[in-house]
Structures are given as C-alpha cells and as structure tokens.
C-alpha positions as CSV (number, residue, x, y, z in Angstrom):
1,M,103.5,125.0,91.8
2,D,106.6,127.0,90.8
3,Y,109.4,124.4,90.6
4,A,111.8,127.1,91.7
5,D,110.3,126.6,95.2
6,V,111.2,122.9,95.1
7,C,114.5,121.2,96.0
8,V,114.8,117.7,94.7
9,L,116.8,116.0,97.5
10,V,118.7,112.8,96.6
11,P,120.7,111.0,99.4
12,T,123.3,108.7,97.8
13,Y,126.0,106.2,98.5
14,N,127.7,104.4,95.6
15,E,125.0,105.1,93.1
16,A,127.3,105.7,90.1
17,E,125.3,103.3,87.9
18,T,122.1,105.4,88.1
19,I,122.7,108.9,89.6
20,A,123.4,110.7,86.3
21,E,120.2,109.5,84.7
22,V,118.2,110.3,87.9
23,V,119.5,113.8,88.0
24,A,119.0,114.3,84.2
25,D,115.4,113.0,84.4
26,Y,114.3,115.4,87.1
27,R,116.0,118.3,85.4
28,D,114.2,117.4,82.2
29,E,110.9,117.6,84.3
30,G,111.7,121.2,85.0
31,F,113.5,120.9,88.4
32,G,116.6,123.1,88.3
33,N,117.4,122.7,92.0
34,V,118.6,119.1,92.4
35,L,120.7,118.5,95.6
36,V,122.7,115.3,95.9
37,V,123.9,114.6,99.5
38,D,126.5,111.9,99.2
39,G,127.8,109.6,101.9
40,D,131.4,109.8,100.7
41,S,130.9,107.3,97.9
42,T,133.9,105.3,96.8
43,D,132.8,105.3,93.2
44,R,132.1,108.2,90.8
45,T,128.7,109.2,92.2
46,R,129.6,112.8,93.0
47,E,131.4,113.5,89.7
48,L,128.6,112.0,87.6
49,A,125.9,113.9,89.6
50,E,127.7,117.2,89.1
51,E,128.2,116.5,85.4
52,A,124.4,115.9,85.1
53,G,123.7,119.3,86.7
54,A,123.2,118.6,90.4
55,R,124.5,120.5,93.3
56,V,126.6,118.0,95.4
57,V,127.5,118.1,99.0
58,V,129.3,115.4,101.1
59,Q,127.5,114.7,104.4
60,S,129.4,115.1,107.6
61,G,128.2,111.8,109.1
62,D,127.0,108.4,108.0
63,G,123.7,107.0,107.0
64,K,120.7,108.1,105.0
65,G,118.9,109.6,108.0
66,Q,121.8,111.8,108.9
67,A,122.1,112.9,105.3
68,V,118.5,113.9,105.0
69,R,118.5,115.9,108.3
70,E,121.7,117.7,107.5
71,A,120.5,118.5,103.9
72,V,117.2,120.0,105.0
73,E,118.6,121.9,108.0
74,K,121.7,123.3,106.3
75,H,121.5,123.1,102.5
76,V,117.9,123.5,101.6
77,E,116.4,126.9,101.4
78,T,113.3,126.3,99.4
79,K,109.7,126.0,100.8
80,Y,109.2,122.5,99.4
81,V,111.3,119.3,99.2
82,L,110.9,116.3,96.9
83,M,112.9,113.5,98.4
84,L,113.8,110.3,96.5
85,D,116.5,107.6,96.2
86,G,119.3,107.8,93.7
87,D,118.8,104.2,92.5
88,G,116.5,104.9,89.6
89,T,113.5,103.0,91.1
90,Y,111.1,106.0,91.2
91,E,109.3,107.5,88.2
92,P,110.3,111.2,87.5
93,T,106.9,111.9,85.9
94,D,105.2,111.1,89.2
95,A,106.8,114.3,90.6
96,P,103.9,116.7,89.8
97,K,101.3,114.6,91.5
98,M,103.6,114.1,94.5
99,L,103.8,117.9,94.8
100,E,100.2,118.8,94.0
101,P,98.8,118.0,97.5
102,L,101.3,120.4,99.1
103,G,99.6,123.2,97.1
104,E,96.3,122.0,98.5
105,G,97.3,122.4,102.2
106,Y,98.9,119.1,102.9
107,E,102.4,119.2,104.6
108,H,103.7,115.7,103.8
109,V,103.1,113.3,100.9
110,I,104.1,109.7,100.8
111,G,104.5,107.8,97.4
112,D,102.8,104.4,97.6
113,R,105.1,102.0,95.8
114,F,102.6,99.2,96.0
115,A,100.1,101.0,93.7
116,D,102.2,100.2,90.7
117,M,105.1,97.9,91.6
118,R,106.7,96.5,88.5
119,S,107.9,92.9,88.4
120,G,111.1,92.2,90.2
121,A,111.1,95.6,92.0
122,M,110.9,93.9,95.4
123,T,111.7,90.4,96.6
124,T,109.0,88.3,98.2
125,L,110.7,88.6,101.6
126,N,110.9,92.4,101.4
127,R,107.3,92.7,100.2
128,I,106.1,90.6,103.2
129,G,108.2,92.5,105.6
130,N,106.9,95.9,104.3
131,Q,103.3,94.7,104.7
132,I,103.9,93.6,108.2
133,I,105.6,96.9,109.1
134,N,102.8,98.9,107.6
135,R,100.1,97.0,109.5
136,A,102.1,97.3,112.7
137,F,102.4,101.0,112.2
138,A,98.6,101.3,111.6
139,L,97.9,99.3,114.8
140,I,100.4,101.1,117.0
141,H,100.0,104.7,115.7
142,G,96.4,104.6,114.6
143,Q,96.9,105.8,111.0
144,D,97.3,104.0,107.8
145,F,99.8,105.6,105.5
146,G,99.9,102.7,103.0
147,D,103.7,102.5,102.5
148,I,105.6,104.1,105.4
149,L,109.0,102.8,104.1
150,S,108.7,104.6,100.8
151,G,111.7,106.8,100.0
152,Y,109.6,108.9,97.6
153,R,108.4,111.9,99.7
154,A,107.3,115.5,99.2
155,F,107.0,117.8,102.2
156,T,107.3,121.3,103.3
157,R,110.6,122.3,104.9
158,E,108.7,123.9,107.8
159,S,106.9,120.6,108.7
160,F,110.2,118.7,108.5
161,L,111.8,121.1,111.0
162,Q,108.9,120.4,113.4
163,M,109.9,116.7,113.6
164,T,112.2,115.2,116.2
165,L,114.3,112.9,114.1
166,T,117.3,110.9,115.4
167,S,117.7,107.9,113.1
168,D,121.0,107.9,111.1
169,G,120.1,105.0,108.8
170,F,117.1,103.7,106.8
171,G,114.8,104.2,109.8
172,I,114.4,107.8,108.8
173,E,111.2,107.1,106.7
174,T,109.7,105.3,109.7
175,E,110.5,108.2,112.0
176,M,109.0,110.7,109.6
177,A,105.8,108.7,109.4
178,V,105.6,108.4,113.2
179,E,106.2,112.1,113.6
180,C,103.5,113.0,111.1
181,A,101.0,110.8,113.1
182,K,102.2,112.2,116.4
183,R,102.2,115.9,115.6
184,G,99.1,115.9,113.4
185,I,101.1,116.9,110.3
186,E,98.6,116.8,107.4
187,T,99.7,113.8,105.4
188,T,98.3,112.1,102.3
189,V,99.3,109.1,100.1
190,V,99.8,109.3,96.4
191,P,100.1,106.2,94.1
192,T,103.4,106.0,92.4
193,T,105.4,103.6,90.1
194,Y,108.2,101.5,91.5
195,Y,110.8,99.9,89.2
196,P,113.5,97.3,89.8
197,R,117.0,98.5,90.4
198,P,118.9,98.6,87.1
199,D,121.5,95.9,86.4
200,G,124.8,96.7,88.1
201,S,123.2,98.8,90.8
202,D,123.6,97.2,94.2
203,T,121.3,97.9,97.1
204,N,122.6,99.4,100.4
205,L,119.7,97.9,102.3
206,H,120.1,94.8,104.5
207,P,116.6,93.3,104.9
208,I,117.0,91.5,108.2
209,R,119.2,94.0,110.0
210,D,117.4,97.1,108.8
211,G,114.0,95.4,109.2
212,G,114.8,94.8,112.9
213,I,115.9,98.4,113.3
214,I,112.6,99.6,111.8
215,F,110.6,97.4,114.1
216,L,112.5,98.6,117.2
217,E,112.0,102.2,116.0
218,L,108.2,101.6,115.6
219,Y,108.0,100.2,119.1
220,R,110.3,102.8,120.7
221,R,108.3,105.7,119.2
222,A,105.1,104.2,120.6
223,K,106.2,105.3,124.0
224,T,105.2,108.9,123.4
225,N,102.4,108.3,120.8
226,N,100.6,105.2,122.1
227,P,101.8,104.5,125.6
228,L,99.0,102.1,126.2
229,F,100.4,99.8,123.5
230,Y,104.0,100.4,124.6
231,F,103.5,99.5,128.2
232,G,100.5,97.3,127.7
233,S,102.1,94.9,125.3
234,V,104.9,94.1,127.8
235,G,102.4,94.0,130.6
236,L,100.2,91.5,128.8
237,A,103.2,89.3,128.0
238,S,104.4,89.4,131.6
239,T,100.9,88.7,133.0
240,A,100.3,85.9,130.5
241,T,103.7,84.3,131.4
242,G,102.9,84.6,135.1
243,L,99.5,83.0,134.6
244,G,101.0,80.2,132.6
245,L,103.5,79.4,135.3
246,A,100.8,79.6,137.9
247,A,98.7,77.1,136.0
248,Y,101.7,74.8,135.8
249,V,102.4,75.1,139.5
250,A,98.7,74.4,140.3
251,Y,98.7,71.3,138.0
252,E,101.8,69.9,139.6
253,W,100.4,70.4,143.1
254,V,97.0,69.0,142.5
255,V,97.9,66.0,140.2
256,R,101.4,65.1,141.4
257,T,101.4,66.8,144.9
258,V,104.7,68.4,143.9
259,S,105.4,71.9,145.0
260,H,107.4,74.4,143.0
261,E,108.0,77.3,145.4
262,V,110.5,79.1,143.2
263,I,108.4,78.9,140.1
264,A,105.4,80.1,142.2
265,V,107.3,83.2,143.3
266,V,108.4,83.9,139.7
267,S,104.8,83.5,138.6
268,A,103.5,86.0,141.2
269,A,106.2,88.5,140.3
270,G,105.4,88.2,136.6
271,I,101.7,88.8,137.3
272,L,102.3,91.8,139.6
273,F,104.8,93.3,137.2
274,G,102.4,92.8,134.2
275,V,99.4,94.4,136.0
276,Q,101.5,97.3,137.1
277,L,102.7,98.0,133.6
278,L,99.1,97.7,132.3
279,M,98.0,100.3,134.9
280,F,100.9,102.5,134.0
281,G,100.0,102.3,130.4
282,V,96.3,103.2,131.1
283,L,97.4,106.2,133.1
284,S,100.0,107.3,130.5
285,D,97.3,107.1,127.8
286,L,95.0,109.2,129.9
287,I,97.6,111.9,130.4
288,L,98.5,111.9,126.7
289,S,94.8,112.3,125.8
290,L,94.4,115.2,128.2
291,H,97.6,116.8,126.8
292,R,96.3,116.5,123.2
293,E,93.0,118.1,124.2
294,Q,94.8,121.0,125.9
295,M,97.1,121.5,122.9
296,K,94.1,121.6,120.6
297,R,92.4,124.2,122.8
298,I,95.5,126.3,122.8
299,Q,95.7,126.1,119.0
300,D,92.0,127.0,118.7
301,L,92.5,130.0,120.9
302,E,95.6,131.1,118.9
303,G,93.6,130.8,115.7
304,E,90.8,132.9,117.1
305,S,93.2,135.6,118.3
306,S,94.9,135.7,114.9
307,D,91.5,136.1,113.2
308,D,90.8,139.1,115.5
C-alpha cells in the first residue's frame, strides 16, 4: 500500500508526555500524513505534535467520538485511515499488518490488544470488563470481533462515512463495531501489541462511568440490529418477575389463606407486559430478517446490472 493514501489519525487530550514520540515513530515508519485532533489540551500537546511533524487541528466539540467524526468528515482526504491513541500504548511497527487487509478487500480492521498484552498494560478490573463487553457484543450482535474496545483501527474512509455514529466519548469504538456488524462492513481482526502507559501519562478513561456508557450503547444499538434481544430481554425479565409474584401470591393463599390482591394485579400486569414485549421482539426480528433479504436482493441486482 502506498502510505501517501493513508492518514494516521490521533485523537488527543493532554498527551504531552507521549505525543511527540508517537508522531515521530509513525513518521519513521513512512507515514508522512499524521493528523492530530486535539480536544483543546491544557498542556503542550499541540505544540509538541507540530514540532514532531504532525498536522494539528483543534476539535470544535468535546470527546474522542466527536473528534474522530469531525476529523474523518472534514480533515481527512485520503482513502485509508489508521486510527490510534496518542498515549504510546500501540506498536508503530504493527501498522503495516493493520493496513494489509484493506488492500485485500476488507473495509475495517481491529487491532486485538489481547494477542500480545504486556504486563501492566491493563488493570485486572479493565481486563475483566473488556472481556464481559466483548462477550456481550458477540451475544447481542452475532459477531466476535475479539476486542471491540481497541483504539487501534484501520478503515477505509468510505466505509466510515456509511456508519451512523453519534457517540461523543469513548463509546465510539463500540459504535463502530456495531455499525460494522449491522451494515455488513467487511471486518477482520489483527493481533497487535499493547503496552502500559508511560510514567507521567495519565489516562482519560474512567472505567466505571465509561464502562456503563459502553454497556448502554451496546444495548441501545441492539434495537435495530437484534430487536429480539432488545425487546426479549426486558420481556423475559418482566414475565419472570410476574411469575415470581404469582407464585408468592399462590403460596400465601394456599398455605396461609392470605390474599394479596394488589400484588396479584401487579403480577398479571408484569406477565402481560412481558409477553407483549416478547411478541413484539419476534415480529421485529422477522421484519428485520425480511428487510435484510430484500436489501441483499437489491445489491445482487445492482451487481448484475453493473456487470452488464
């Protein structure tokens, strides 16, 4: 691949400890187009990035997700994008194998940090949280991308513009993975090395807060990609709660001859609500399946007409 067709995109916020080395390393690998999108850092991130040879722009909003969207839509003109964090945790020499699948027809590449994670690179809590999120993604969206929270990505600009992305924060990686699964964007996973953050470099990630945001994003996105899970999970919970209350009311009536009319009404409402949601989930899943079949037929017909 001609590296002139690649933009190395680095969203940053207060990464003065590492950004100069990151930019220099990728320029040494042959990437002349390094774009740093800065979230109005209060340290010398922008100055150091420019001195190292990067093109620097200040994002108009807040958050990593907003920075990535604005960069690709307004400041990137190349065919390919190599996205990474500015904290020095990714290996520059992994760049060629990240980009190689794009030349083979893939549209999105995810760097799997767990393939070679160095000691101290991730806390036990973060590691467990990442594994839970990855398994939840595979269950909900039907594809296993290995490490959906990885910030090391390579993708075509065209495929990125096909995505519907709204997250302003760290949920951007999750949204991108969901959009790849939803829209059938050809995606592959490449093993990469993941290093600990250098001393003096502080993380902008808050595990509990951002982990909750990611879980909510996974569930919210299931509405249009796996409606059976989206509605069915709430329906099952409501039905199970109603049945549990019904069992309690029956036990109290038979054993102690005590009636609980209010609880019985709540139980019946819970069961009815849960069953309705389950039915709605099944119908939505059927509609989605038919929609996908129709879209595939349309694409096949378009392909046949273009061949003619």
